[in-house]
KEROTOR-895931 format. One record per residue (C-alpha): x, y, z; residue in one letter. Coordinates in pm, whole numbers, padded with zeros to 5 digits, always signed. Example, Ala and Ser with C-alpha at 12.3 -4.5 7.8 and 13.67 -1.06 7.14 Angstrom:
2
+01230-00450+00780a
+01367-00106+00714s
This chain:
488
-07743+10640-09991m
-07692+10296-10163g
-07886+10007-10081g
-07633+09772-09924g
-07583+10070-09639l
-07942+10132-09600m
-07980+09751-09549a
-07738+09781-09222s
-07908+09783-08844p
-08081+10113-08766r
-07821+10371-08649i
-08004+10686-08627q
-07740+10951-08784f
-07945+11268-08804g
-07884+11394-08458s
-07490+11311-08446m
-07285+11566-08486s
-06966+11549-08744t
-06731+11575-08390k
-06946+11352-08136p
-06784+11392-07813d
-06575+11167-07632v
-06850+10950-07431s
-07050+10928-07764l
-06729+10795-07969n
-06705+10555-07700q
-07080+10469-07719k
-07066+10411-08061l
-06737+10223-08075t
-06951+09991-07787e
-07257+09922-08063y
-07027+09864-08328l
-06854+09591-08138s
-07181+09434-08101t
-07243+09414-08501l
-07213+09098-08665p
-06927+09005-08914t
-07172+09022-09211k
-07304+09364-09111t
-07001+09525-09005v
-06839+09419-09396v
-07167+09593-09507k
-07176+09877-09302l
-06812+09946-09386a
-06851+09941-09749s
-07117+10144-09770g
-06973+10407-09563l
-06651+10394-09772e
-06872+10392-10106r
-07088+10724-09974e
-06769+10893-09838r
-06560+10849-10200m
-06927+10995-10343r
-06935+11301-10135g
-07250+11232-09952t
-07252+11486-09643q
-07372+11457-09314g
-07240+11108-09190l
-06954+11102-08958p
-06761+10861-09208y
-06446+10908-09003r
-06572+10817-08627e
-06767+10540-08766i
-06486+10397-08975l
-06255+10425-08641e
-06482+10219-08435g
-06509+09955-08740l
-06143+09947-08814r
-06007+09707-08524p
-06302+09452-08628i
-06218+09487-08945l
-05843+09423-08897a
-05914+09083-08751k
-06167+08946-09054l
-05967+08708-09293k
-05945+08750-09644g
-05912+09075-09869p
-06057+09376-09682r
-06456+09472-09801p
-06522+09744-10001g
-06334+09985-10241k
-06004+10133-10084a
-06031+10478-10028d
-05691+10732-10004p
-05602+10654-09643i
-05639+10265-09706r
-05401+10309-10045k
-05159+10517-09805f
-05150+10280-09547c
-05155+09935-09786q
-04748+09919-09823p
-04745+09868-09425f
-05047+09684-09350e
-04856+09380-09271d
-04693+09600-08972l
-04999+09742-08804l
-05064+09668-08441v
-05325+09730-08184n
-05009+09796-07915e
-04625+09778-07995h
-04464+09391-07852s
-04181+09504-07658r
-03969+09231-07848y
-03970+09412-08130m
-03732+09708-08175p
-03885+09799-08519q
-04111+09688-08761g
-04460+09724-08603q
-04668+10064-08637i
-04973+10133-08423q
-05319+10182-08561r
-05391+10458-08338a
-05076+10679-08547t
-05286+10638-08889i
-05545+10881-08833m
-05310+11131-08663r
-05025+11134-08914v
-05298+11159-09174w
-05438+11474-09034r
-05079+11582-08993w
-05010+11541-09361l
-05363+11711-09461e
-05315+12001-09219k
-04917+12050-09216d
-04704+11926-09439l
-04934+11911-09734l
-05209+12088-09698p
-05245+12175-10068d
-05133+11856-10218a
-05296+11621-10007m
-05684+11730-10119p
-05582+11668-10473d
-05416+11327-10450l
-05755+11219-10255a
-05956+11346-10514r
-05726+11135-10816r
-05791+10882-10617i
-06141+10856-10525i
-06219+10947-10918d
-06001+10682-11056h
-06174+10413-10805t
-06495+10515-10897l
-06443+10479-11278k
-06252+10185-11260g
-05925+10316-11391d
-05643+10080-11235q
-05361+10232-11433l
-05407+10582-11364s
-05527+10459-10994l
-05208+10284-10975d
-05008+10598-11122a
-05195+10823-10825s
-05109+10599-10577v
-04737+10582-10633a
-04730+10932-10609v
-04909+10956-10271l
-04661+10715-10133h
-04376+10955-10282a
-04506+11248-10198t
-04596+11185-09850t
-04242+11001-09782a
-04047+11295-09883a
-04272+11551-09699a
-04232+11334-09378i
-03863+11308-09365r
-03813+11675-09457e
-04039+11748-09161a
-03866+11491-08938l
-03496+11616-09044a
-03595+11974-08934e
-03714+11884-08570a
-03419+11687-08511r
-03261+12062-08528k
-03546+12201-08366d
-03652+12084-07989v
-03965+12258-07951a
-04099+12170-08309m
-04010+11821-08202k
-04229+11817-07907r
-04526+11962-08133r
-04490+11709-08402i
-04506+11445-08088e
-04843+11608-07937e
-04969+11579-08282q
-04896+11211-08353l
-04903+11074-07988g
-04590+11136-07815g
-04255+10975-07882e
-04379+10647-08020s
-04583+10817-08227g
-04312+10966-08405l
-04099+10656-08435e
-04418+10515-08593d
-04401+10811-08854v
-04056+10734-08891s
-04117+10404-08976e
-04404+10475-09220i
-04182+10702-09425a
-03902+10422-09434d
-04188+10138-09560v
-04313+10415-09828l
-03985+10445-09975d
-04002+10080-10069i
-04389+10067-10125a
-04388+09881-10454p
-04193+09603-10316l
-04405+09551-09976m
-04716+09553-10221l
-04577+09313-10454t
-04486+09077-10110l
-04892+09142-10032q
-04945+08977-10381e
-04715+08711-10401s
-04756+08524-09999l
-05048+08423-09833p
-05186+08608-09544r
-05131+08308-09293k
-04845+08103-09361i
-04781+07758-09155a
-04513+07611-09346d
-04252+07906-09497f
-04116+07667-09763d
-03856+07713-10028e
-04063+07904-10291g
-04190+08165-10025m
-03854+08194-09896i
-03696+08261-10277s
-03991+08530-10327v
-03887+08704-10012a
-03497+08703-10051r
-03543+08868-10426d
-03759+09089-10290l
-03527+09189-09977y
-03209+09217-10226e
-03417+09462-10455a
-03510+09646-10166a
-03155+09676-10026s
-03057+09831-10382e
-03349+10053-10395m
-03339+10194-09997a
-03094+09976-09789p
-03221+10127-09463d
-03569+10021-09533s
-03502+09667-09665a
-03554+09475-09341l
-03926+09562-09333y
-03960+09308-09616i
-03873+09000-09329p
-04090+09216-09088f
-04384+09196-09305a
-04352+08822-09410v
-04276+08747-09015m
-04640+08922-08933s
-04754+08645-09160r
-04604+08329-08992l
-04790+08120-08817t
-04460+08017-08608d
-04238+08356-08601s
-03917+08206-08565w
-03961+08035-08888q
-03845+08381-09018i
-03492+08265-08983l
-03500+08039-09255r
-03525+08394-09484l
-03221+08481-09227a
-03030+08188-09316r
-03113+08214-09679r
-02996+08613-09673i
-02661+08571-09459a
-02616+08250-09646h
-02494+08116-09304q
-02662+07850-09089r
-02482+07848-08753n
-02608+08169-08495d
-02257+08285-08426m
-02249+08402-08801l
-02603+08513-08853i
-02594+08694-08493s
-02313+08920-08681r
-02510+09018-08994s
-02778+09241-09063e
-03018+08960-08977m
-02941+08965-08621a
-03261+09139-08524v
-03463+08858-08626l
-03284+08626-08386g
-03282+08875-08139e
-03644+08939-08066m
-03720+08565-08002h
-03391+08568-07727l
-03552+08882-07559v
-03888+08697-07526e
-03737+08404-07384l
-03502+08615-07141e
-03830+08810-07042d
-04026+08504-06960i
-03748+08364-06778t
-03733+08703-06592q
-04092+08727-06537s
-04148+08373-06356v
-03825+08428-06132e
-03936+08750-05942t
-04257+08507-05803l
-04298+08376-05494r
-04235+07985-05484p
-04575+07901-05365g
-04762+08196-05468h
-04719+08184-05845i
-05047+08135-06014d
-04944+07798-06177l
-05227+07829-06483d
-05013+08149-06590d
-04671+07961-06526l
-04767+07629-06715l
-04863+07881-07053k
-04529+08060-06974k
-04383+07760-06958t
-04544+07610-07306e
-04471+07960-07477r
-04077+07939-07389f
-04067+07551-07494v
-04243+07669-07836r
-04031+07979-07880v
-03704+07798-07758s
-03744+07498-07988k
-03818+07649-08269g
-03537+07901-08241f
-03286+07605-08225t
-03473+07421-08467g
-03384+07670-08740e
-03039+07736-08718i
-02743+07580-08553d
-02673+07681-08227i
-02294+07663-08102r
-02274+07613-07752r
-01998+07865-07719y
-02130+08136-07935g
-02332+08476-07781e
-02684+08342-07883w
-02624+07964-07779g
-02513+08100-07414q
-02817+08294-07371r
-03071+08006-07451v
-02894+07765-07220l
-02879+08030-06927a
-03218+08103-06996a
-03358+07683-07048r
-03117+07681-06710a
-03298+07952-06534r
-03681+07818-06642m
-03589+07498-06531s
-03476+07596-06150a
-03804+07815-06137v
-04020+07499-06212i
-03805+07268-06006s
-03835+07493-05712q
-04239+07503-05783e
-04305+07155-05775i
-04074+07047-05483s
-04374+07147-05305r
-04652+06965-05435f
-04608+06670-05225e
-04679+06883-04935n
-04998+07022-05066e
-05126+06691-05143l
-05039+06559-04809n
-05235+06897-04670r
-05539+06808-04935a
-05556+06466-04839l
-05458+06448-04447p
-05329+06113-04225l
-05364+06057-03886q
-05184+05804-03643q
-05373+05516-03519i
-05294+05424-03124g
-05010+05558-02925a
-04672+05408-03089y
-04499+05745-03137g
-04352+05828-03520r
-04378+05446-03608g
-04741+05445-03547a
-04929+05318-03844p
-05128+05594-04024l
-05486+05639-04184r
-05703+05879-04329p
-05836+06164-04127d
-06210+06122-04246v
-06330+06309-03900a
-06368+06643-04067r
-06478+06719-04428a
-06223+06774-04686p
-06059+07143-04689d
-06166+07313-05004e
-05899+07547-05042l
-05609+07277-05002r
-05779+07072-05233v
-05823+07318-05496a
-05406+07416-05450r
-05337+07042-05479a
-05537+06994-05804r
-05370+07306-05943k
-05054+07118-05878c
-05147+06816-06008l
-05269+06991-06361h
-04946+07196-06390f
-04755+06880-06298l
-04895+06694-06595h
-04882+06963-06851g
-04511+07031-06721a
-04384+06628-06803i
-04525+06692-07147g
-04310+07002-07214v
-04027+07024-07019t
-03789+06795-07158e
-03584+07046-07378s
-03552+07266-07072i
-03391+07014-06819g
-03691+06991-06581a
-03829+06658-06679l
-03660+06439-06478s
-03707+06641-06168h
-04103+06647-06257c
-04085+06268-06313k
-03936+06244-05975s
-04224+06440-05826v
-04477+06253-05992l
-04352+05915-05892a
-04326+06041-05509q
-04694+06153-05576i
-04831+05840-05717t
-04728+05660-05448t
-04858+05857-05193y
-05142+05828-05362l
-05165+05463-05414a
-05122+05426-05027s
-05364+05669-04941y
-05622+05499-05200e
-05577+05151-04989d
-05647+05336-04661r
-05910+05520-04763l
-06097+05186-04916l
-06080+05031-04597e
-06253+05375-04453e
-06516+05348-04679i
-06585+04979-04574r
-06563+05030-04200n
-06662+05362-04127a
-07026+05491-04053r
-07203+05795-04018g
-07050+06142-04132p
-06700+05959-04132e
-06823+05719-04422r
-06961+06046-04587a
-06655+06211-04564h
-06448+05942-04678a
-06686+05921-05000q
-06604+06269-05037l
-06211+06221-05060y
-06249+05911-05276l
-06418+06177-05509d
-06121+06394-05465i
-05843+06126-05508v
-05998+06018-05859a
-06011+06356-05972g
-05689+06413-05882f
-05585+06106-06064r
-05777+06261-06382d
-05564+06593-06378e
-05270+06338-06386l
-05404+06204-06687g
-05450+05852-06538a
-05842+05820-06619a
-05843+05482-06648d
-05723+05416-06257e
-05953+05691-06190a
-06259+05477-06307n
-06126+05165-06140v
-06062+05364-05799l
-06441+05426-05860r
-06557+05099-05885r
-06331+04955-05601r
-06539+05227-05380a
-06839+05100-05481a
-06780+04759-05376i
-06600+04865-05042a
-06938+05092-04978a
-07145+04768-04966q
-06953+04561-04750g
């Protein structure tokens, strides 16, 4: 075996069967996930080289399947020489995901499907042709014959696409056959994946051109890139109309902000407003973002006020705002159009959830920083901080989360109509804090024994609350005033 592989970590392969049991596969995967990145690259390259050379005795498939999720996270070109399976997958590698997203009805293929469909092709669909196709690709790769390699890969793509289509067509007429195929491919989702694989392979040359023409990560989908993608889409529409949408799907997987794909939708549809784009073949590119907005809204509406995980709500609010602003920033939204109505409705519902939740924040603050009446004057009696007992840690923690959420929400809720309410609640809270702080300083100045110690604890809590609200200067001033009061 080549020196590169032997220099990898010491893995004892000799006693391993070529078909390890589930527990062994699991242990192997766990071990591989602990390896440094450089070691993973070196190990994968060495294994692929030895497999193409025909070296026997190693569980290539099991090890490479364990490495594949790790390699998928690496930036830049995939290491090692491309074996037949990788060449088969290359046209749809931008569409590979660990799990399907419910926001995309098509344009995603699970990585787990790859080996299932490859084995299906080898065993059932092309048992005679697949070994020959694979051997040709291996031979041309090892010899460095790029022209012959490209020709063999093109034959692989065309042959497998045709075989898959023929099998799926027969399965539609035979329920028993369809069930057998589903079992082989991992269920109904696997069957959908393999159908999409065939669609993509129909435009494989264009998908490969896209990969060569566009960066792997795109922060700004500029005019030059849009022109490239549009030309490829138009070429795909002529080559295989039912497969053309995989061009924008592949582009979208490379975008840092997925809603920038609407720039391509505008160019292809020759329209900018949502009412026209929503009726074009590009509608799916907008629908997926609307579905995400509505899904976020529905998920927070089902939660009981006062029992919401505020950190999670803040993350969902920030995501909602990013998608909403990105979506509406890329196309002209007409208030009376379907998309416009859905965006406005989702924003209103999200705003209502936030407004309802923050309405209880002042009460949470009152519980964390309790006051008590002085003397027997009824409801009009003056109030002072209740420092007879130490702070309630659970109430303090709840109030801190409320203030953290409020500060974060103020920074993002303007576009969904909740900013005014957030500012109103903030004003009430800062008024309460200011009044409480003055009274608490008097307690620190005059109290003795446990009550003074409790007052100091409350002072630290109030200063921390100021920090949560982004008022570090006020918090520091309060700490200095408390130090002076403690000397009195």
